[in-house]
N, C-alpha and C positions, 0 to 999 in steps of 0.2 A: 504518340509518346511525348508530344510537346506540351509543356505546362506554361501557359501564358499568364501574365499578371492580370488579375481581375481587378479593375479599378474600383469596382463596387465592394470588393472584399477587404479593401484597405481600411485600417482602423480609423475611425472618425475621432479627431482630437477632442470633440465636444460631446458627441452623442453616442460614443461607443461603436462597436462593429456594425457595419451595414449588412443587412440581410438581403440576399439577392433572390429570394424565393419567387419563381415565376416571372422574373423580369431580367432583361439583358443588362450587362454591366454598363454599357454606354447610356442606356436609358436612365439608370440610377445616377450616373454622373450628371446627366442633364437635370434630373430632379433636384439634386443637391445644389447645383449651380443656381437653379431657379429659386430655391428656398432662401438663398442669401441675398439680401437687398443690394449690397454693393456689386456682387457678381451679376445679378439681374440687370442692374443699371449698365454695367460694362457690356454685357452680352447684347442688350437691345441697342445701345449706342453704336457698338461696333457693326452690328447688322445694318443699321441705318446709314452709317458712313460708307460702308462698302457698297451698299446698294446705290447710294447717291453718286459715288465715284464711278460705278459701272454704268450708270445711266446718265452720266454728265451731259452728253450731247442732247438727248431728248428733253431732259429737265431744263437745261439752259434755253432750249428753243421755246419752252413755255413762257419764259420771260421776254422772248422776242429778240434776244441778242446773242451773238457769238462772243467768245472771249477776246478776239482780236478786233472787233468792230468798234469804231470810234463814234461817239455821239457828241458832236461839237455844241449841240443845243443844251447839253446838260452842264456845261462849264461856262464860267465867266471869263472871257479873254482879257478883260480889263483888270481882272484881279489875279493874274498869274495862273489862270486855269483852275481856280477854286470851284468846286461843285456848287451849282445853284440849288438853294434850298437847305433846310435844316438836316443835320446828321449826315453830311456828305452826300446829299441829294437823294436820300431814301424816299421812295414814293411808289405809286402804282406803275410808273414807267421803268424805274430801276429799283428792285426790291431791296437790295443791299447798298444802294447808292452807286456812285461811279468813282473811277480812278481820277485823281486830280491831274490836270494837264492834258489828258488824252480823252477822258469821258468814256473809257471802256467800262462795261457793266461788271460790277463786283460779284454779283450772283453767279454769272457765267464763269468768271475767273476763279472764284473760290471752288466751284464744282470741278472744273478742269484742273485746278491746282491740287485739289485733293486726289484726283485721279492719278496725277504724276507722282505725288508724294507717296501714296499708298502703293502704287505700282513698284516704285524703287524699293520701298520698305519690304514688301512681300517677296519680291524677286531676290533681293539681297539676303533676306532671312532664309529663303529656300536654299540658296547656295551655301550659306553658313551651316544649316542643319544637315544637308547631304554630305558636305565635306567633313564636318565635325563628327557626325555619326559614323561614317566610314572609317576615319582615322582612329576614333576612340575604340570602336569595336574590334578593329584589327589589332591595335596595340594591346588591348586588354586580353584578347583571346590567345594570341601567339606569344606574347611576352618576349623575353630575351632581347636579342639585338633589335628586333623589329620594334618592340616597346621602347627601348632606349633611344633609337633613332627618331621615332615619332614624338616621344616626350621632349627631346631636345629641340625638335622643330617647333613644338607648341611653345616651349619656353622662349625661344628666339622670337617667334611671332608676337607673343604677348609683351615682350620687353621692347619691341620696336616702337619708336615714336609715330604711331599710326596717323594721328591728326596732321602732323607736319608733312608726312609722306602723301597723305590724301590731298592736302592743299597744293603741294608741289606738282603732283601728277595732274591734277585738274587744271592747274595754271599753265603747264607746259603743253598739254594736249589741246590743240585749237580746233582743227577741222575734223572733229569726230562726233559720233552720236553721244551727246552729253549724258543722256539717261542710261545708256548701256555702260559707258565708262564709269559713271558714278556707282552703278550697281556692282560692277566687278571690283572696284577699289574698296567700297565699303565691305563687301563680302570677303575680301582677301584677308582682313584682319580680325574677323569675327568668329572664325571656326574653332580656335583653341579652347574657348570656354566650354562649349558643348562637348568637345572631344574629351575634355577631362572628366566631365560628368559621365559620359557613356563609358569611358575607360574604367572608371571606378565601379560602375554597375556591372560591367562585363567581368571584371576580376572577381566579384562576389558570386557570379553565376556560373562561371566556366567549370567549377568543380561540383556542381549540383548533380544529383543522381540521374536526372533525365538527360543531362548532357553526356555523362559518362556512359549511360545506356545507349545513346545514339552513336557514340564512338565505337562501343563494342559491337553494335549492329552493323558497322561498316559505313556509316554515313560520312560523307566528305565534309571538309571544313566549311566550305561555302554553304552547304545545306544546314549544318549545325548553326552557323552564324545567322542565317536568314530564317530558319524554322524554329530554332530553340532559344537563341539568345535575344535576337532583335525584338520579337514580340514582348519579351519580358522587360525590356528597357523602354518600351514605347510610351509608357506613362510619363516618366521624367522628361523624355524628349518633347512630348506635346506641351507639357507645362513650361519647359524652358523656351520652346519656340514662341509661345504666346508672350512671354516676358521679353523676348528679343525684339519684337516688332516695334514697341514704343521707342526703344533705343535707336533703331534704324530710322524711324520717322524723325527723331530729334537730330540725328547725324545728318540726314539729307537737308533738313531745315538749316542747320548750322553752316553747312558748306555753301548752300545757296545764299544764305545771309552774308557770308564772307565774300560773295561774288565769284566763287569758283565752281558753283554748281550749275543748276539749270539757268539758261540764259533767256532773256526776253526774245521774242514775244511769248515763248512757252511759259506757262504759269506754274508755280508751285507755292506752297504756303510760305516757305522760307524766303523765296525770292520776292514775294509780295510784301512780307514784313520788312525786308531790306529796303525796298523802294518806298515804303510808307514812312520811314524815318525822316525823309526829307520834308514830308508834309504833316508831321505830327502836330505841330503847333496850330496850323490852319485847318487841318481836317483829321482829328484824332480817330474818327470812325474808320478811316482807311487802315489805320494801324490795328484797331481793336478787332475787326472782323476776322482776318486770317489768324490773328493771335489766339482768339477764342476757339476757333476750329482746331488749331494745332494743340492747344491745351486739352480740349475735350477728347481728342483722339488719343493722345498719350495717356491721359487719365483712364479712359475706358479700357484700353488694352492692358494697362498695368493692373487695374482691379480684376479684370478677367483672368489675367495670368496668375496673379496671387491666389485667386480662388482655385484655379485648376491645379496649381502646385500643391496647395493644401489637401486637395482631394486625391490627386494621382501620386503625389510624392510627399507624404506628410513628414517622413523622416528628414528629407532634404529641406523642407520648410522650417523644421525646428533647428537645424544645424546652423 
């Protein structure tokens, strides 16, 4: 009795309706993604970044250095620890150069920094999506006082000065797991956006014929929510999730840049950019490398998310 949203059956804004004869819906979504140049770039780049972050340990060992290992031979002690050689010491010994003052290998630190940044972004996004989907689908389906209470909670959370609270919490909490705390703090303020999207979709679905038929058939509310409504809002949720990730990456980088995020010796892209400011005039390469990786990651996820939104939720993309 369930009628799920077929992503392949959504009207294409440029080419008309997509015909799904003989092919699964998600295969058609993949084909449409691959057909767009920007989406293809985003998909390939995201896959490479995720794979590099997952294999940060083995990949950094190929360069022969760990992210916390010092190489005093790569810096000039008489020049304030400036890397020896052009472009921050880039060469066969250190593929991305070294960190000024310490001689730590930038290739290893960028890989492990990406691992930390993406881990925080993915975990915080998962918390936001789970909490937001649950709140939105419950508010939209049950309505009444439940909807009013959850909607006011959404409004309160969205109106709260989240950045100031994040900075305060991260500054006060000292002897804690910084990665876990940052994930929880970032996720705490991100759920209302997706909750509103899911609530609106649920309001438009709860009076459909297949939902009414499930009620008449004696299905319980939980079964209706999970079997009838949730599959039909999965498209917008997936698209919104992909668009959330670049914001999470940027938020982690901003907090680390402000000195309240990941602490040394643990590396993250934001923390590396913050440290590189002190050496920008003498070693601009140290600033450019983590900045370029951060920019590429945010751009790739944004392009991929825009493409998924246009395919899975074209009406939302137009609004």
